[in-house]
C-alpha positions as YAML, in Angstrom:
chain: A
units: angstrom
residues:
- id: 1
  name: UNK
  ca: [72.23, -39.43, 126.47]
- id: 2
  name: UNK
  ca: [68.41, -39.36, 126.58]
- id: 3
  name: UNK
  ca: [66.75, -42.75, 126.28]
- id: 4
  name: UNK
  ca: [64.21, -43.33, 123.47]
- id: 5
  name: UNK
  ca: [61.55, -43.92, 126.15]
- id: 6
  name: UNK
  ca: [61.99, -40.51, 127.77]
- id: 7
  name: UNK
  ca: [59.79, -38.45, 125.41]
- id: 8
  name: UNK
  ca: [56.93, -40.92, 125.74]
- id: 9
  name: UNK
  ca: [57.25, -40.91, 129.54]
- id: 10
  name: UNK
  ca: [57.30, -37.10, 129.49]
- id: 11
  name: UNK
  ca: [54.09, -37.00, 127.48]
- id: 12
  name: UNK
  ca: [52.43, -39.47, 129.83]
- id: 13
  name: UNK
  ca: [53.45, -37.41, 132.86]
- id: 14
  name: UNK
  ca: [52.16, -34.21, 131.27]
- id: 15
  name: UNK
  ca: [48.86, -35.91, 130.45]
- id: 16
  name: UNK
  ca: [48.53, -37.12, 134.03]
- id: 17
  name: UNK
  ca: [49.16, -33.61, 135.37]
- id: 18
  name: UNK
  ca: [46.56, -32.06, 133.06]
- id: 19
  name: UNK
  ca: [44.11, -34.86, 133.83]
- id: 20
  name: UNK
  ca: [44.47, -34.23, 137.57]
- id: 21
  name: UNK
  ca: [43.98, -30.50, 137.02]
- id: 22
  name: UNK
  ca: [40.78, -30.94, 135.02]
- id: 23
  name: UNK
  ca: [39.32, -33.55, 137.37]
- id: 24
  name: UNK
  ca: [39.98, -31.25, 140.34]
- id: 25
  name: UNK
  ca: [38.16, -28.42, 138.56]
- id: 26
  name: UNK
  ca: [35.23, -30.71, 137.73]
- id: 27
  name: UNK
  ca: [34.83, -31.60, 141.39]
- id: 28
  name: UNK
  ca: [34.15, -27.92, 142.07]
- id: 29
  name: UNK
  ca: [31.15, -27.78, 139.71]
- id: 30
  name: UNK
  ca: [27.98, -27.57, 141.83]
- id: 31
  name: UNK
  ca: [25.75, -30.60, 141.36]
- id: 32
  name: UNK
  ca: [22.81, -28.31, 140.61]
- id: 33
  name: UNK
  ca: [24.62, -27.00, 137.55]
- id: 34
  name: UNK
  ca: [25.27, -30.42, 136.01]
- id: 35
  name: UNK
  ca: [21.65, -30.80, 134.89]
- id: 36
  name: UNK
  ca: [21.71, -27.35, 133.28]
- id: 37
  name: UNK
  ca: [24.95, -28.25, 131.49]
- id: 38
  name: UNK
  ca: [23.43, -31.48, 130.16]
- id: 39
  name: UNK
  ca: [20.38, -29.66, 128.81]
- id: 40
  name: UNK
  ca: [22.56, -27.03, 127.11]
- id: 41
  name: UNK
  ca: [24.83, -29.61, 125.50]
- id: 42
  name: UNK
  ca: [21.85, -31.60, 124.21]
- id: 43
  name: UNK
  ca: [20.34, -28.43, 122.76]
- id: 44
  name: UNK
  ca: [23.60, -27.44, 121.03]
- id: 45
  name: UNK
  ca: [24.22, -30.86, 119.50]
- id: 46
  name: UNK
  ca: [20.65, -31.44, 118.36]
- id: 47
  name: UNK
  ca: [20.85, -28.14, 116.48]
- id: 48
  name: UNK
  ca: [23.91, -29.14, 114.40]
- id: 49
  name: UNK
  ca: [23.21, -30.24, 110.86]
- id: 50
  name: UNK
  ca: [25.50, -33.28, 111.27]
- id: 51
  name: UNK
  ca: [23.44, -34.64, 114.16]
- id: 52
  name: UNK
  ca: [20.09, -33.64, 112.67]
- id: 53
  name: UNK
  ca: [20.76, -35.54, 109.45]
- id: 54
  name: UNK
  ca: [22.46, -38.55, 111.10]
- id: 55
  name: UNK
  ca: [20.69, -41.89, 110.87]
- id: 56
  name: UNK
  ca: [23.06, -43.51, 113.39]
- id: 57
  name: UNK
  ca: [24.79, -41.72, 116.27]
- id: 58
  name: UNK
  ca: [27.50, -43.26, 118.43]
- id: 59
  name: UNK
  ca: [27.18, -41.81, 121.92]
- id: 60
  name: UNK
  ca: [27.99, -42.95, 125.47]
- id: 61
  name: UNK
  ca: [26.50, -43.19, 128.94]
- id: 62
  name: UNK
  ca: [27.98, -40.47, 131.13]
- id: 63
  name: UNK
  ca: [29.06, -41.11, 134.73]
- id: 64
  name: UNK
  ca: [30.20, -38.95, 137.63]
- id: 65
  name: UNK
  ca: [31.07, -35.35, 136.77]
- id: 66
  name: UNK
  ca: [31.14, -35.92, 133.01]
- id: 67
  name: UNK
  ca: [28.77, -33.71, 131.01]
- id: 68
  name: UNK
  ca: [25.48, -35.57, 131.25]
- id: 69
  name: UNK
  ca: [24.27, -37.54, 128.22]
- id: 70
  name: UNK
  ca: [21.00, -39.12, 129.43]
- id: 71
  name: UNK
  ca: [18.77, -36.39, 128.03]
- id: 72
  name: UNK
  ca: [20.78, -36.18, 124.82]
- id: 73
  name: UNK
  ca: [20.59, -39.91, 124.13]
- id: 74
  name: UNK
  ca: [16.88, -40.06, 124.90]
- id: 75
  name: UNK
  ca: [16.17, -37.15, 122.56]
- id: 76
  name: UNK
  ca: [18.26, -38.70, 119.80]
- id: 77
  name: UNK
  ca: [16.27, -41.92, 120.12]
- id: 78
  name: UNK
  ca: [12.99, -40.01, 120.27]
- id: 79
  name: UNK
  ca: [13.97, -38.32, 117.00]
- id: 80
  name: UNK
  ca: [14.09, -41.75, 115.37]
- id: 81
  name: UNK
  ca: [17.85, -42.12, 115.27]
- id: 82
  name: UNK
  ca: [19.64, -45.38, 115.88]
- id: 83
  name: UNK
  ca: [21.91, -44.77, 118.87]
- id: 84
  name: UNK
  ca: [24.80, -47.08, 119.73]
- id: 85
  name: UNK
  ca: [26.71, -46.91, 123.01]
- id: 86
  name: UNK
  ca: [29.96, -48.61, 124.06]
- id: 87
  name: UNK
  ca: [30.85, -51.67, 126.05]
- id: 88
  name: UNK
  ca: [34.43, -51.71, 127.36]
- id: 89
  name: UNK
  ca: [36.20, -54.98, 126.55]
- id: 90
  name: UNK
  ca: [38.86, -56.57, 128.81]
- id: 91
  name: UNK
  ca: [41.64, -55.25, 126.54]
- id: 92
  name: UNK
  ca: [40.12, -51.73, 126.80]
- id: 93
  name: UNK
  ca: [38.86, -51.75, 123.21]
- id: 94
  name: UNK
  ca: [35.22, -50.84, 122.68]
- id: 95
  name: UNK
  ca: [32.37, -53.03, 121.51]
- id: 96
  name: UNK
  ca: [29.00, -51.38, 120.80]
- id: 97
  name: UNK
  ca: [25.33, -52.10, 121.43]
- id: 98
  name: UNK
  ca: [22.08, -50.41, 120.50]
- id: 99
  name: UNK
  ca: [20.60, -48.00, 123.06]
- id: 100
  name: UNK
  ca: [17.29, -49.33, 124.39]
- id: 101
  name: UNK
  ca: [16.70, -46.98, 127.31]
- id: 102
  name: UNK
  ca: [18.05, -46.74, 130.84]
- id: 103
  name: UNK
  ca: [16.20, -49.91, 131.83]
- id: 104
  name: UNK
  ca: [18.56, -51.83, 129.53]
- id: 105
  name: UNK
  ca: [21.70, -50.65, 131.33]
- id: 106
  name: UNK
  ca: [23.72, -52.62, 133.87]
- id: 107
  name: UNK
  ca: [26.59, -51.73, 136.18]
- id: 108
  name: UNK
  ca: [29.99, -52.62, 134.78]
- id: 109
  name: UNK
  ca: [33.62, -52.26, 135.79]
- id: 110
  name: UNK
  ca: [35.27, -48.87, 136.38]
- id: 111
  name: UNK
  ca: [32.00, -47.41, 137.62]
- id: 112
  name: UNK
  ca: [30.45, -47.51, 134.15]
- id: 113
  name: UNK
  ca: [26.94, -48.32, 132.98]
- id: 114
  name: UNK
  ca: [26.74, -50.48, 129.88]
- id: 115
  name: UNK
  ca: [23.92, -51.72, 127.64]
- id: 116
  name: UNK
  ca: [22.62, -55.24, 127.98]
- id: 117
  name: UNK
  ca: [21.40, -55.38, 124.37]
- id: 118
  name: UNK
  ca: [23.23, -57.65, 121.88]
- id: 119
  name: UNK
  ca: [26.80, -56.71, 120.97]
- id: 120
  name: UNK
  ca: [27.41, -55.31, 117.50]
- id: 121
  name: UNK
  ca: [31.20, -55.64, 117.31]
- id: 122
  name: UNK
  ca: [34.02, -53.13, 117.51]
- id: 123
  name: UNK
  ca: [33.57, -52.13, 113.87]
- id: 124
  name: UNK
  ca: [30.00, -50.89, 114.51]
- id: 125
  name: UNK
  ca: [31.30, -47.40, 115.29]
- id: 126
  name: UNK
  ca: [32.24, -47.07, 111.62]
- id: 127
  name: UNK
  ca: [28.52, -47.17, 110.73]
- id: 128
  name: UNK
  ca: [27.78, -43.99, 112.71]
- id: 129
  name: UNK
  ca: [27.15, -40.71, 110.90]
- id: 130
  name: UNK
  ca: [28.11, -38.76, 114.04]
- id: 131
  name: UNK
  ca: [30.35, -39.90, 116.89]
- id: 132
  name: UNK
  ca: [30.07, -38.27, 120.32]
- id: 133
  name: UNK
  ca: [32.88, -39.06, 122.75]
- id: 134
  name: UNK
  ca: [33.85, -38.28, 126.34]
- id: 135
  name: UNK
  ca: [37.00, -36.43, 127.29]
- id: 136
  name: UNK
  ca: [38.64, -34.08, 129.75]
- id: 137
  name: UNK
  ca: [40.10, -31.44, 127.44]
- id: 138
  name: UNK
  ca: [40.84, -30.69, 123.80]
- id: 139
  name: UNK
  ca: [43.27, -28.40, 122.00]
- id: 140
  name: UNK
  ca: [42.55, -26.24, 118.92]
- id: 141
  name: UNK
  ca: [43.78, -29.04, 116.63]
- id: 142
  name: UNK
  ca: [41.32, -31.55, 118.07]
- id: 143
  name: UNK
  ca: [43.76, -33.51, 120.22]
- id: 144
  name: UNK
  ca: [41.64, -34.90, 123.03]
- id: 145
  name: UNK
  ca: [42.67, -35.78, 126.57]
- id: 146
  name: UNK
  ca: [40.93, -38.93, 127.77]
- id: 147
  name: UNK
  ca: [41.16, -41.05, 130.88]
- id: 148
  name: UNK
  ca: [44.31, -42.81, 129.75]
- id: 149
  name: UNK
  ca: [43.04, -46.20, 128.62]
- id: 150
  name: UNK
  ca: [43.17, -45.51, 124.88]
- id: 151
  name: UNK
  ca: [39.64, -46.89, 124.31]
- id: 152
  name: UNK
  ca: [38.45, -44.03, 122.18]
- id: 153
  name: UNK
  ca: [41.67, -43.64, 120.22]
- id: 154
  name: UNK
  ca: [41.12, -47.19, 118.95]
- id: 155
  name: UNK
  ca: [37.46, -46.51, 118.27]
- id: 156
  name: UNK
  ca: [38.18, -43.25, 116.43]
- id: 157
  name: UNK
  ca: [40.73, -45.05, 114.27]
- id: 158
  name: UNK
  ca: [37.80, -47.05, 112.82]
- id: 159
  name: UNK
  ca: [35.70, -43.99, 112.01]
- id: 160
  name: UNK
  ca: [35.74, -42.98, 108.31]
- id: 161
  name: UNK
  ca: [37.43, -39.71, 107.44]
- id: 162
  name: UNK
  ca: [35.00, -36.81, 107.27]
- id: 163
  name: UNK
  ca: [32.69, -38.15, 110.00]
- id: 164
  name: UNK
  ca: [31.57, -35.60, 112.60]
- id: 165
  name: UNK
  ca: [33.44, -36.55, 115.79]
- id: 166
  name: UNK
  ca: [32.71, -34.37, 118.82]
- id: 167
  name: UNK
  ca: [33.99, -34.42, 122.40]
- id: 168
  name: UNK
  ca: [31.60, -33.31, 125.17]
- id: 169
  name: UNK
  ca: [33.25, -31.01, 127.71]
- id: 170
  name: UNK
  ca: [32.56, -28.48, 130.43]
- id: 171
  name: UNK
  ca: [33.28, -24.80, 129.95]
- id: 172
  name: UNK
  ca: [36.99, -24.00, 130.25]
- id: 173
  name: UNK
  ca: [38.15, -27.37, 128.88]
- id: 174
  name: UNK
  ca: [38.47, -26.33, 125.21]
- id: 175
  name: UNK
  ca: [41.74, -24.86, 123.95]
- id: 176
  name: UNK
  ca: [43.96, -26.35, 126.65]
- id: 177
  name: UNK
  ca: [47.50, -27.48, 125.71]
- id: 178
  name: UNK
  ca: [46.89, -31.21, 125.44]
- id: 179
  name: UNK
  ca: [50.09, -33.32, 125.24]
- id: 180
  name: UNK
  ca: [50.02, -35.51, 122.13]
- id: 181
  name: UNK
  ca: [51.21, -39.11, 121.72]
- id: 182
  name: UNK
  ca: [51.59, -40.89, 118.34]
- id: 183
  name: UNK
  ca: [48.49, -43.05, 118.88]
- id: 184
  name: UNK
  ca: [46.18, -40.12, 119.71]
- id: 185
  name: UNK
  ca: [43.29, -39.56, 117.30]
- id: 186
  name: UNK
  ca: [41.89, -36.02, 116.94]
- id: 187
  name: UNK
  ca: [38.23, -35.06, 116.90]
- id: 188
  name: UNK
  ca: [36.66, -32.49, 114.59]
- id: 189
  name: UNK
  ca: [34.57, -30.59, 117.14]
- id: 190
  name: UNK
  ca: [33.91, -29.94, 120.80]
- id: 191
  name: UNK
  ca: [30.75, -28.87, 122.60]
- id: 192
  name: UNK
  ca: [30.43, -27.09, 125.93]
- id: 193
  name: UNK
  ca: [27.35, -25.75, 127.76]
- id: 194
  name: UNK
  ca: [28.31, -22.09, 127.41]
- id: 195
  name: UNK
  ca: [30.28, -22.12, 124.18]
- id: 196
  name: UNK
  ca: [28.18, -24.41, 122.05]
- id: 197
  name: UNK
  ca: [29.78, -26.41, 119.25]
- id: 198
  name: UNK
  ca: [33.33, -25.37, 118.35]
- id: 199
  name: UNK
  ca: [34.82, -26.62, 115.10]
- id: 200
  name: UNK
  ca: [38.43, -27.77, 115.46]
- id: 201
  name: UNK
  ca: [41.17, -27.85, 112.85]
- id: 202
  name: UNK
  ca: [43.30, -30.99, 112.92]
- id: 203
  name: UNK
  ca: [46.93, -30.38, 111.99]
- id: 204
  name: UNK
  ca: [47.91, -31.58, 108.53]
...
């Protein structure tokens, strides 16, 4: 007889396998292309009506081979938008702080860069008109594969229904068969350098 834990363990194993596959592919992206990808993603997102009309945008500080966000965040701030970026708490939930430029960033755990500006609280993400999140893959229904800590699933649970929530990905990472767990929160869109913004259709 199959134990009740088996399906959950199977989902976790499938997520790990897909995560390893995507991370291996990302390591093959030439460094010279990462800057081009970042510029393309910024251009695509800044052209969407949801981002153009947003007063507050929740974004993040990219690291490693993630699609770059430095240019995007700077252009959002230059456009007069309030930008908030996350601070990872010890329990892997997310607090938020106002973006005040790269000079106001400090090294944090897990290789991250986090803002040194005053904390706004975990609920601050609910004040954003557009929420931009990291990820490794997404399926057509908006199920997003993250790094496995559950940070953004908790944050997305606080975002009001109807808010534009978009995962930033590299080409080839949209439409993959992402394993889904009960706590996973879908996003409404994905953006890639070559494909632009793709609207996703969460299952009902």
